[in-house]
C-alpha positions as a printed NumPy array, in Angstrom:
array([[ -7.173, -14.712,  19.685],
       [-10.746, -14.822,  20.964],
       [-13.548, -12.872,  20.921],
       [-17.01 , -12.579,  22.042],
       [-18.649, -11.707,  18.57 ],
       [-16.915, -12.476,  15.603],
       [-19.395, -10.687,  13.125],
       [-19.309,  -7.991,  15.376],
       [-15.499,  -7.512,  15.117],
       [-15.531,  -8.465,  11.341],
       [-17.829,  -5.331,  11.105],
       [-15.305,  -2.878,  13.106],
       [-12.43 ,  -4.427,  11.244],
       [-14.292,  -2.932,   7.727],
       [-14.787,   0.314,  10.018],
       [-11.232,   0.693,  10.757],
       [-10.09 ,   0.246,   7.563],
       [-12.575,   2.349,   5.934],
       [-11.535,   5.197,   8.06 ],
       [ -7.811,   4.53 ,   8.826],
       [ -7.548,   4.945,   4.454],
       [ -9.884,   7.532,   4.418],
       [ -6.779,   9.357,   5.986],
       [ -3.925,   7.783,   3.819],
       [ -6.363,   8.811,   0.959],
       [ -6.888,  12.225,   2.037],
       [ -2.774,  13.09 ,   2.298],
       [ -0.787,  11.043,   0.418],
       [ -2.633,  11.529,  -3.369],
       [ -2.264,  15.562,  -3.077],
       [  1.309,  14.884,  -0.69 ],
       [  3.335,  15.905,  -3.752],
       [  1.097,  18.843,  -5.084],
       [  1.123,  20.588,  -1.495],
       [  4.903,  20.226,  -1.74 ],
       [  5.139,  21.807,  -5.056],
       [  2.074,  24.474,  -5.018],
       [  2.17 ,  25.447,  -1.323],
       [  6.093,  25.14 ,  -0.221],
       [  7.763,  25.576,  -3.758],
       [ 10.248,  22.788,  -3.672],
       [ 11.332,  21.276,  -6.933],
       [ 10.665,  17.722,  -7.5  ],
       [ 13.832,  15.923,  -6.649],
       [ 13.229,  17.55 ,  -3.509],
       [  9.599,  16.613,  -3.245],
       [ 11.057,  12.809,  -4.233],
       [ 13.428,  12.967,  -1.132],
       [ 10.577,  13.676,   1.472],
       [  7.697,  11.413,   0.01 ],
       [ 10.396,   8.483,  -0.538],
       [ 11.346,   9.087,   3.163],
       [  7.837,   7.697,   3.879],
       [  8.649,   3.99 ,   3.018],
       [ 12.423,   4.379,   3.778],
       [ 11.088,   5.153,   7.384],
       [  8.851,   2.003,   6.858],
       [ 11.737,  -0.669,   6.317],
       [ 13.316,   0.211,   9.306],
       [ 10.689,   1.07 ,  12.113],
       [  7.878,  -1.708,  10.719],
       [ 10.5  ,  -4.355,  12.275],
       [ 10.451,  -2.306,  15.632],
       [  7.016,  -2.25 ,  15.655],
       [  6.603,  -5.743,  15.111],
       [  8.838,  -6.905,  17.699],
       [  6.877,  -4.629,  20.108],
       [  3.854,  -6.2  ,  19.325],
       [  5.468,  -9.506,  19.833],
       [  6.951,  -8.77 ,  22.884],
       [  3.882,  -7.156,  24.247],
       [  1.181,  -9.038,  22.819],
       [ -1.066,  -5.932,  22.623],
       [ -1.122,  -4.794,  19.199],
       [ -4.521,  -3.037,  19.678],
       [ -2.53 ,  -0.508,  22.374],
       [ -0.187,  -0.132,  19.79 ],
       [ -2.417,   0.913,  17.157],
       [ -4.121,   3.154,  19.285],
       [ -1.04 ,   5.106,  19.797],
       [  0.161,   4.819,  16.484],
       [ -2.945,   6.4  ,  14.782],
       [ -3.225,   9.048,  17.521],
       [  0.538,  10.148,  17.266],
       [  0.459,  10.21 ,  13.4  ],
       [ -3.065,  12.473,  13.477],
       [ -0.953,  14.722,  16.03 ],
       [  2.24 ,  14.995,  13.614],
       [ -0.108,  15.605,  10.759],
       [ -1.654,  18.724,  12.065],
       [  1.855,  20.201,  13.362],
       [  3.342,  19.433,   9.669],
       [  1.07 ,  22.51 ,   8.427],
       [  3.087,  24.796,  10.324],
       [  6.207,  23.77 ,   8.84 ],
       [  7.6  ,  25.615,   5.742],
       [ 11.546,  24.838,   5.047],
       [ 12.892,  21.597,   3.661],
       [ 14.395,  20.629,   6.467],
       [ 11.515,  21.011,   8.751],
       [  9.305,  19.421,   5.922],
       [ 11.604,  16.72 ,   5.531],
       [ 11.87 ,  16.015,   9.569],
       [  8.182,  16.44 ,   9.725],
       [  7.518,  13.643,   7.41 ],
       [  9.93 ,  11.342,   9.035],
       [  7.888,  12.218,  12.5  ],
       [  4.227,  10.913,  10.806],
       [  5.611,   7.945,   9.23 ],
       [  7.712,   6.766,  12.357],
       [  3.548,   6.057,  13.576],
       [  1.79 ,   6.225,  10.15 ],
       [  4.224,   2.784,   9.13 ],
       [  2.821,   0.638,  11.99 ],
       [ -0.754,   1.242,  11.16 ],
       [ -1.01 ,  -1.44 ,   8.053],
       [  0.918,  -4.151,   9.407],
       [ -0.334,  -3.931,  12.524],
       [ -4.098,  -4.012,  11.088],
       [ -3.111,  -6.468,   8.441],
       [ -1.509,  -8.955,  10.681],
       [ -4.563,  -8.769,  13.333],
       [ -7.08 ,  -9.318,  10.313],
       [ -5.333, -12.002,   8.796],
       [ -5.325, -13.907,  12.083],
       [ -8.911, -13.056,  12.794],
       [-10.097, -14.515,   9.393],
       [ -8.087, -17.768,   9.402],
       [ -9.359, -18.155,  13.248],
       [-13.342, -17.654,  12.229],
       [-13.281, -18.903,   8.502],
       [-13.704, -15.121,   7.053],
       [-12.215, -13.556,   3.556],
       [ -9.461, -11.026,   4.31 ],
       [-10.61 ,  -9.106,   0.899],
       [-14.245,  -8.547,   2.557],
       [-12.306,  -6.136,   4.963],
       [ -9.022,  -4.704,   2.852],
       [-11.827,  -3.526,   0.075],
       [-13.267,  -1.372,   2.846],
       [-10.063,   0.373,   2.513],
       [-10.264,   1.201,  -0.767],
       [-13.593,   2.371,  -0.449],
       [-12.107,   5.02 ,   2.327],
       [ -9.236,   5.75 ,   0.368],
       [-11.396,   6.674,  -3.129],
       [-14.045,   8.601,  -0.954],
       [-11.137,  10.644,   1.061],
       [ -9.265,  11.575,  -2.418],
       [-12.54 ,  12.671,  -4.024],
       [-13.912,  14.761,  -1.096],
       [-10.635,  16.588,  -0.343],
       [ -9.728,  17.363,  -3.8  ],
       [-12.752,  18.715,  -4.171],
       [-12.588,  20.934,  -0.819],
       [ -8.766,  21.763,  -1.878],
       [-10.296,  23.062,  -5.332],
       [-12.86 ,  25.15 ,  -3.914],
       [-10.484,  26.679,  -0.906],
       [ -7.771,  26.675,  -3.165],
       [ -6.096,  25.382,   0.468],
       [ -4.02 ,  22.539,   0.184],
       [ -3.311,  22.38 ,   4.093],
       [ -7.279,  20.716,   4.019],
       [ -5.454,  17.585,   3.176],
       [ -3.585,  17.286,   6.519],
       [ -6.689,  17.95 ,   8.453],
       [ -8.441,  15.124,   6.937],
       [ -5.685,  12.572,   7.237],
       [ -6.008,  13.596,  11.12 ],
       [ -9.502,  13.023,  10.935],
       [ -9.673,  10.057,   9.852],
       [ -6.839,   8.594,  11.978],
       [ -8.791,   9.695,  15.34 ],
       [-11.981,   8.171,  14.249],
       [-10.263,   4.808,  13.306],
       [ -9.22 ,   5.063,  16.867],
       [-12.904,   4.419,  18.037],
       [-13.261,   1.499,  15.982],
       [-10.37 ,  -0.57 ,  18.06 ],
       [-12.727,  -1.075,  20.762],
       [-13.658,  -4.254,  19.393],
       [-10.592,  -5.338,  18.431],
       [ -8.749,  -8.513,  20.166],
       [ -6.599,  -7.024,  23.02 ],
       [ -4.081,  -9.042,  22.585],
       [ -1.996, -10.546,  19.619],
       [ -1.087, -14.201,  18.449],
       [  1.676, -16.302,  20.35 ],
       [  4.916, -16.223,  17.824],
       [  6.86 , -19.279,  18.238],
       [  9.682, -18.368,  16.125],
       [ 12.318, -15.529,  16.112],
       [ 12.428, -12.954,  13.104],
       [ 16.039, -13.675,  12.9  ],
       [ 15.413, -17.525,  12.648],
       [ 12.477, -16.847,  10.062],
       [ 14.456, -14.487,   8.244],
       [ 17.385, -17.55 ,   7.636],
       [ 14.748, -20.091,   6.751],
       [ 13.054, -17.722,   3.978],
       [ 16.656, -16.46 ,   2.246],
       [ 16.988, -19.903,   1.694],
       [ 13.938, -20.377,  -0.432],
       [ 14.636, -19.84 ,  -4.084],
       [ 10.955, -19.144,  -4.774],
       [ 10.274, -16.736,  -2.197],
       [ 13.229, -14.541,  -2.966],
       [ 12.006, -14.179,  -6.627],
       [  8.687, -13.518,  -5.494],
       [ 10.193, -10.813,  -3.453],
       [ 11.93 ,  -9.171,  -6.298],
       [  9.016,  -9.261,  -8.525],
       [  7.09 ,  -7.441,  -5.96 ],
       [  9.642,  -4.912,  -5.754],
       [  9.222,  -4.398,  -9.582],
       [  5.729,  -4.735,  -9.949],
       [  4.022,  -3.148,  -6.808],
       [  6.758,  -0.301,  -6.217],
       [  5.546,   1.653,  -9.101],
       [  1.811,   1.293,  -8.041],
       [  2.676,   3.012,  -4.818],
       [  4.691,   5.704,  -6.404],
       [  1.969,   6.508,  -8.818],
       [ -0.205,   7.28 ,  -5.479],
       [  2.117,   9.971,  -5.063],
       [  2.663,  11.236,  -8.555],
       [ -0.745,  10.545,  -9.683],
       [ -2.158,  13.978,  -8.666],
       [  1.203,  15.986, -10.903],
       [  0.427,  13.612, -13.774],
       [ -3.624,  14.623, -13.928],
       [ -2.739,  18.34 , -13.35 ],
       [  0.162,  17.955, -16.371],
       [ -2.552,  16.323, -18.82 ],
       [ -4.987,  19.411, -18.075],
       [ -6.758,  18.213, -14.994],
       [ -7.662,  20.03 , -12.031],
       [ -7.857,  19.494,  -8.102],
       [-11.333,  18.12 ,  -8.138],
       [-10.374,  15.753, -11.388],
       [ -7.162,  14.563,  -9.087],
       [-10.318,  13.34 ,  -6.574],
       [-12.357,  12.244,  -9.262],
       [ -9.654,  10.17 , -11.019],
       [ -8.259,   8.683,  -7.547],
       [-12.344,   7.558,  -6.821],
       [-12.695,   6.098, -10.061],
       [ -8.994,   4.185,  -9.783],
       [ -9.299,   3.325,  -5.757],
       [-12.99 ,   2.693,  -5.976],
       [-12.693,  -0.22 ,  -8.488],
       [-10.281,  -2.093,  -6.146],
       [-13.426,  -3.066,  -3.807],
       [-15.323,  -5.018,  -6.263],
       [-12.179,  -6.577,  -7.772],
       [-11.294,  -7.554,  -3.758],
       [-14.886,  -8.506,  -3.04 ],
       [-14.6  , -11.172,  -5.966],
       [-10.668, -11.855,  -5.706],
       [-10.915, -15.112,  -4.038],
       [-13.462, -16.584,  -6.557],
       [-10.884, -15.504,  -9.324],
       [ -7.804, -16.618,  -7.655],
       [ -9.862, -20.015,  -7.525],
       [-10.745, -20.288, -10.876],
       [ -6.864, -19.116, -12.234],
       [ -4.336, -19.846,  -9.455],
       [ -2.229, -17.649,  -7.509],
       [  0.183, -16.743,  -9.939],
       [ -1.551, -16.512, -13.466],
       [ -3.731, -13.902, -11.376],
       [ -0.393, -12.09 , -10.348],
       [  0.805, -12.128, -13.73 ],
       [ -2.304, -10.85 , -15.177],
       [ -1.971,  -7.748, -12.644],
       [  1.559,  -7.234, -13.579],
       [  0.312,  -7.132, -17.528],
       [ -1.992,  -4.524, -16.591],
       [ -0.05 ,  -2.372, -14.128],
       [  2.629,  -2.383, -17.202],
       [  0.248,  -1.832, -20.056],
       [ -1.276,   1.161, -17.942],
       [  2.104,   3.018, -17.541],
       [  3.441,   2.449, -20.972],
       [ -0.016,   4.088, -22.37 ],
       [  0.629,   7.305, -19.738],
       [  4.332,   7.498, -21.525],
       [  2.478,   8.435, -24.687],
       [  0.874,  11.813, -23.196],
       [ -2.908,  10.775, -23.365],
       [ -5.874,  13.404, -22.656],
       [ -7.289,  13.894, -19.394],
       [-10.438,  12.18 , -20.704],
       [ -8.663,   9.099, -21.514],
       [ -6.355,   9.19 , -18.51 ],
       [ -9.822,   8.873, -16.52 ],
       [-11.394,   6.189, -18.335],
       [ -8.124,   4.194, -17.851],
       [ -8.228,   4.647, -13.856],
       [-10.508,   1.776, -13.353],
       [ -7.991,  -0.864, -14.398],
       [ -6.133,  -0.181, -10.945],
       [ -9.105,  -2.581,  -9.818],
       [ -7.127,  -5.394, -11.343],
       [ -3.661,  -4.231, -10.62 ],
       [ -4.569,  -3.646,  -7.121],
       [ -7.758,  -5.298,  -6.362],
       [ -6.684,  -8.813,  -7.334],
       [ -2.931,  -8.374,  -6.502],
       [ -2.958,  -7.539,  -3.327],
       [ -5.088, -10.534,  -2.15 ],
       [ -3.033, -13.083,  -4.317],
       [  0.588, -11.8  ,  -3.057],
       [ -0.582, -12.352,   0.51 ],
       [ -2.224, -15.87 ,  -0.308],
       [  0.899, -16.439,  -2.201],
       [  3.331, -16.081,   0.861],
       [  1.139, -17.84 ,   2.989],
       [  1.394, -20.849,   0.629],
       [  5.071, -20.603,  -0.336],
       [  6.264, -19.984,   3.346],
       [  6.606, -22.62 ,   6.474],
       [  3.707, -21.879,   8.369],
       [  5.673, -21.22 ,  11.441],
       [  7.307, -18.182,   9.881],
       [  4.723, -16.832,   8.184],
       [  4.44 , -13.895,  10.143],
       [  8.219, -13.21 ,   9.066],
       [  7.003, -13.721,   5.309],
       [  4.573, -11.106,   5.871],
       [  6.562,  -8.795,   7.342],
       [  9.603,  -9.235,   4.707],
       [  6.535,  -8.895,   1.57 ],
       [  5.821,  -5.626,   3.263],
       [  8.965,  -4.13 ,   3.492],
       [ 10.342,  -5.042,   0.153],
       [  6.897,  -3.703,  -1.75 ],
       [  5.515,  -1.451,   0.311],
       [  8.925,  -0.128,   1.956],
       [ 11.838,  -0.448,  -0.502],
       [  9.731,  -0.871,  -3.609],
       [  7.915,   2.348,  -2.629],
       [ 10.934,   4.25 ,  -1.523],
       [ 13.184,   3.274,  -4.666],
       [  9.927,   3.862,  -7.444],
       [  8.934,   7.418,  -5.516],
       [ 12.741,   8.989,  -5.088],
       [ 13.359,   7.847,  -8.712],
       [  9.843,   9.624,  -9.907],
       [ 10.845,  12.654,  -8.422],
       [ 14.299,  12.841, -10.385],
       [ 13.003,  11.631, -13.454],
       [ 10.185,  14.39 , -13.449],
       [ 12.657,  17.219, -13.069],
       [ 15.129,  15.388, -15.769],
       [ 12.721,  13.807, -18.19 ],
       [  9.12 ,  14.835, -17.274],
       [  6.074,  12.751, -15.939],
       [  5.425,  10.543, -19.116],
       [  9.323,   9.747, -19.257],
       [  8.788,   8.339, -15.554],
       [  5.604,   6.423, -16.547],
       [  7.786,   4.802, -19.188],
       [ 10.501,   3.893, -17.012],
       [  7.569,   2.323, -14.475],
       [  6.418,   0.111, -17.469],
       [  9.867,  -0.934, -18.594],
       [ 10.528,  -2.191, -14.854],
       [  7.055,  -3.47 , -14.327],
       [  7.754,  -5.713, -17.473],
       [ 10.913,  -6.881, -15.864],
       [  8.742,  -8.244, -12.878],
       [  6.143, -10.05 , -14.862],
       [  9.42 , -11.823, -16.565],
       [ 10.532, -12.529, -13.097],
       [  6.989, -14.051, -12.019],
       [  7.425, -16.369, -14.956],
       [ 10.23 , -17.264, -13.616],
       [  8.681, -17.928, -10.034],
       [  5.963, -19.97 , -12.029],
       [  8.768, -22.046, -13.347],
       [  9.991, -22.863,  -9.818],
       [  6.773, -23.599,  -8.573],
       [  5.933, -26.102, -11.361],
       [  9.563, -27.67 , -10.963],
       [  8.776, -28.349,  -7.069],
       [  5.5  , -29.642,  -7.63 ],
       [  7.275, -31.884, -10.245],
       [  9.938, -33.25 ,  -8.092],
       [  7.298, -33.795,  -5.406],
       [  5.359, -36.   ,  -7.613],
       [  8.478, -37.945,  -9.148],
       [  9.674, -38.814,  -5.631],
       [  6.504, -40.133,  -4.737]])
């Protein structure tokens, strides 16, 4: 990966994340509200539809990755993905039955699911080659997400028209395509196949335990993005209030991502992940006890810890744990388990629990599962300590 001006490319990576995540922040926090208020679906149907996005991601992301490995043209693939996802979202506003709404989300997810892994792969390789910090790129995604949900929340509240979420999603992705002009045209060479990398990684107990903990900890975080709007409305908030809450929550991620490397260097990767899990679990447990809207707003900033520190720490753990020649595969598995399987499971179960119990019971379930994830991180730490002790004893 050779670029003529690394600093210029660095800024364009940041610009891409701002615009792409502006699109994500416009749509995903209010998608369940749109399906309930505009389309009249029940929560189980909503859970099926929104869980489809990560389910499609599980199966489609590896295909995008293989195409990228074969063609070594990730920039072109990103360009196609953002424009097609944008077009599919505009068509979605014309759909009005459960079947078409379901199939429409599948169409959006087919292309949207390529955006994060392709851009993450490019940015991670870029920062490694040019001695930059991934956190200082990824934090701009948090900024874009936060600004979008605040603006779109205000617009939908004023107009009382939730279809604006799709227009804003499309707008953000189309603009992000222009930022790709400074990206490297070709990707890095992949020396190990996905199958060989997978066989290597499944033999590593530490990595498998980490994947399980990631499933239990980050799955509820991602599912919360879909149901937090419903929760805000339940505790007495408004659509503008949803925007404010997400502005505080997602906006708090950026400064923590900016500080993430310093915090990780001081505390260590595993203690940081433990802290993030503890904060997430405490937040979900707090929501179980039916707090007021003002108290909910005041606690949203802890997302800066549970997300802003967790993502860089988890990626760094993957890089430290996985053998160098299978790190691309390891990152793909990490994304598939947390962003895919965990997201899908907790999003679907969340919809079912909303129908069977209520939104407070759903967060109680999230808290319980997150604490199990924390226990598994303790096992990961024990495995790592044992490996280090064995290595030292052998020398």
